[in-house]
N, C-alpha and C positions, 0 to 999 in steps of 0.2 A: 156270386164267382165272374171276374168278366175277362172276358179273352184279352188275349196279350201281343201284339203284332210284329211282328221281328222290326230291328232295329237294323240300320245301318251296319255292319262290322261283325253281325253273328252268324254264327256258322250256322247251318241247316243241318238237322238231323243224318249222319250218314249210316249205311248198312256194314261199314268193315268197323270192327272194336281192334282199336291199340293192343300190342301183348306185351308180357312181360306188365303188368301190373299190380300191384295187388298193398290193398290198403286194412290197417287194424283199427279195431272202435275201441277192442277188449282192454284198456289201459291211453294211456294219451294217443292220440289220435295218429296214424304215419299212410303218407301213403306215396309208394315208389314205383316210378315209372322206371322198368329198366335198373339202374342200375342209379340211378341219383333219388333220393328224401323229394318228394314235390310237395309237403304239405307246407303252405304259408305261414308265416307268423305274425302274420297282423289276424286282431282280432274276430272283426268279419268276417273277413276271407274265410276263418280257420270253420265258423260258424256255417257258413253258403255251403262251404266242403262236407262239413258232416252230414247237410240233412239230405246233402246230391249222395251222401255215402250208404244212408239207412237206406234207400231204395235204389240201389242197381240195380239200372237199365231200366229205368222207369220214369217217367214224367214225373215232377215236382210242380205244382203250381205254384206259379209268379206271389198266388197271397198266400198262401204255406209260407214262403220263405218273408217275406213280408214280416206276417204276423210273428213266425218265432225272430227277425232278425229286433223288429220294434217292439212287437206284443202291443197292449194295447192305445199303444201313441205312435205311428209313426207318423213321420212326418207329410207334409205336402207331397216333398220331395221325392218319396221314397223308393215308387218303383223306378223312379230317374237314379234315383243313389242305388236301388240295385244291381242294371242294368249296368251299371261303371264297375259294380263290384265281379258282374258276371263275366265281363270286359277282361279285372286286373288277371281273376279265378282263370279263368283262359290262357292270358298270355302265360302266367306262373307254370301251369299244366304242363303246360307243351311251348318253350321259348324256341319261336325260331321255327314253329315248327306248323302242321296244314290247322290244329286247333279243332280237332275231329273228337275229342277225349269226353270235351265238356260240349256240348250242342243244346243251340236251341230247338223243344218240340213242343209248337203254341198249343195247351196255354201256360209252361211253363219252359222247365231246362231239364236236358237227365247228361247222369254221367255216365260212357258208350260202354259198358262194362259188362262184364260177368257179377250175377251175385255170389259166385265159389269162389274169387279173389279175393271175399272178405271175410275174415278171421271168425263173422257172428255166425256165419249159414255154416261152416266146421264147428264151433262149437257146438252148433245144434245138431247137425249130422250125426257127431257123438252121443251131446246127450237121448237123441233118439236110440240108437244103439245099444247103450248102454240100458237102456228102460227096455228095450225089445228082449236086448239079452239078460237081465233080469226075471224075466217072465217066463224065460223059456229055462229060468233055473241055473241057466250057466254063471256066477255068483261073481268066477275068479275076473272071468273076462269081460263081466259087464263092468267091475270095478278100476280094471285095466281103461275103458273106454271111456269113466267119468273123469277117472283119472288125470289120460290126457284132456280132454275136454276144460278141466281146470286151468292145465300147465299153458294154456295158452293166453290168460288172465298175465295181466304184468300189473297190473293195478286200476282202481276204480273203470268204470266207463270214462271215452270222453275228457279224460282227466286235463286235456290242455286246454277246453274249451268252455268259455263263457255260457250255457245253455239258456235260451228262451224258454214255452213253455212246451213247444212239441219234443225238443233235446233232454229235456229232465223229466219230462215222460215216457224218454222212450230210456233214458240211463236208469230209473224205477224199475225199467221192464224187464231188462238186461240183469241187471242186480234179481231183483227173483229171480230171475232164471239160474245164474250159478247159483245160488241156495239150494234150490233144488237141485242140483246137480252133484253139491257137494254133500248132501243128509243121504240122496239114493248114495253114492260112494260109498261113502262110512257104512248104512246098509250092507251093501254089497259087500264091503270089506269082513265085515260082522258074520256075513252068510259063507261067507268065503272059510272062516276059521281066523279070523285075522286080527282079531278080537282085542289078544296082547298086544299087536304092534299098535292098535289102535291106539291103547290108553291116553299114550303123552301127547297126541294131537287132537286129542277131547277133551282131557285138562286143559288145552290150550287156548283151546275153541270157547267151551262154557266160561275159562274170566275174561274172556274177552268179551262173549256174550252174556250175560248170566243169568238173564230170563227167558233166555231160549230151548225153550219146553223137549221141543226134538232135538238138539244135543244131549241136552242133560239126559234122554230117554236112553241115547243110545251110550253115554257113558256109563250109565245105571245096568242096563243088562253089558256090554262089555268086561264092568268089574264082576257084573254078576257070574259071567261065564267063565269065569277069571277064575274063578274060586274064591274071588273076593268078597264076598259076602258084606261081612263088618263096613266096609268102603263105601260097598251099595249102599248100604241102610244110611250109612252119615251123610253121602252125598244125595238124599233125597229129603233126610229131614231140613238139611242147609236149604237145601231152593224151595221147600215145603216154608219152611220158617220164613223168608224173603220175599215173597211171594206172597204173602198171609198179611207179612207185618208195611210191606212194601206199596205193596197194590192191593190189594184187598180180596186178594184170588186163592182159589184153591189152586192145589195141579192137576195137568188136564187129567183125564179116564183112562188116555195109553198106561203115565206115571203111576195112580195109584193102582194099577191093575198090578205094574209092575211089583210094585212097593209089598201086595197083598200075597204077589210069587216069593219075594225075600223072606217073608215073618215064617210063610211056611214051609223053609225052607227047597221050596222048588228054585231049580235055574230061569229066568227071564226068556221070556221063549224065542226064538230065533225068527 
């Protein structure tokens, strides 16, 4: 790692955070400063802004930025080019202003914002709240928390970014967190007695993702609890056949246990 020198025209970190900043990463990247949309359209500037937004209020090392922007083949002028991108991004974020939103903070750069202004922080807060409520047995409130967290998403994360290695890994992480929140939301809804209301959602999700065994377990459980034992058995047999024929594997232990309960005329456990 190399330390970065402050070059002429750079703004040194200040302690005054700007107000009225809101950022979205759960979908196309958006950055609003007051009433103005300040997300740039230039691909490299968007990529640079995304790298700074995933670590709000923290210094991002210049080497990390170079690696993201040019991966394993940075040009010899990469650092000079990065400095130029930072200069243009700073002017774009605060045209005619003081430039105190994007600051130089050796050995890198930092967005002088609080993490709470980024939608990812609110998603994580609601995700944690849902887990706590589920563990406490407040299933309806947990379902509401998870549903609210999922409603923050407007599409794939960073959908308008050409992602390098760091941002690509970050999008995978976010998608896994979304999947966990979705599965826990469904579980909370079923526990809260809304199994019939969830059947349409589960049919749609399992059609879109036919090898997701967790979704199929939810569907089979919801069908059993709704008094549709034959449909639940048919769903299990359909999945078992596809898993064995196309992947050469058996259903998970959870699914096999649900199947045994259905065959014994019991209802899937809640």
